[in-house]
N, C-alpha and C positions, 0 to 999 in steps of 0.2 A: 629588358626588365618590364613585366605585366603590371600595369598600374591601374586598368579598368577593364570592363567587359561589357558585352550585349548579348543578352540571352532572349529566346522567346520560344512559343509553342503555339500550335493551332490544333484543334481537334474538332472534327466535323462528325455529329452523329445524326443518323438515319434510323427513325424507328420502324415497327413493322407496318404503321399506318402511312408511312411515305413521308412524313414531317421531317424536317431537319433542323438542327440546332448547331450553334457554333460556340466553343469556348476558346479564347486565346488570350495571349498575354505577353507583354514584352518587359524586360527589365534591363536598366542600365547601373551600374556599379563603378564607382570611382573610389580608388583606395585612399584612405584618409591616413593611416599609419600602419605598419606591419601587415597584418592580415585583416584588418578591419576597413570595411568599405561602407560608404554612404550610397544607399540604392534608391531608384525611383522606378516604380512599376505601374503599368497601365494594363488593365483587365477588362475583358469584355466575355459575358455570359448571357447568350440569349435565352438560357433555361429562366432566367429571372423575369419578374415583372418590368413590364416598359420602362419605368422610371429608375430603375435600380440595376440595369445591364451592364454599366459601364461606370469606371472608377479608378481613381489614382491612389497610389500608396507611397508613402516615404518612410525609409527606415535605415537600420544599419545591419550588416550582415558580417559575420565573423567566419572566415574560411580555415577549416582544417585538413590539412592533405593526409592522405594515407598511400603509403607506399608498400 
């Protein structure tokens, strides 16, 4: 039985001037009931100003499967 998950991504961008930026995120979800999950996510975005590059999110996700 699948009752939780961990997901993530990382994107490294290099522009024509040779500068580089990162965007990354990690998410953990725990099944509450049925297809409803409680999620916690951390996101980092170096494109943003210095004080706003990193943050946490808390929420719910409802998963619908397609076959």
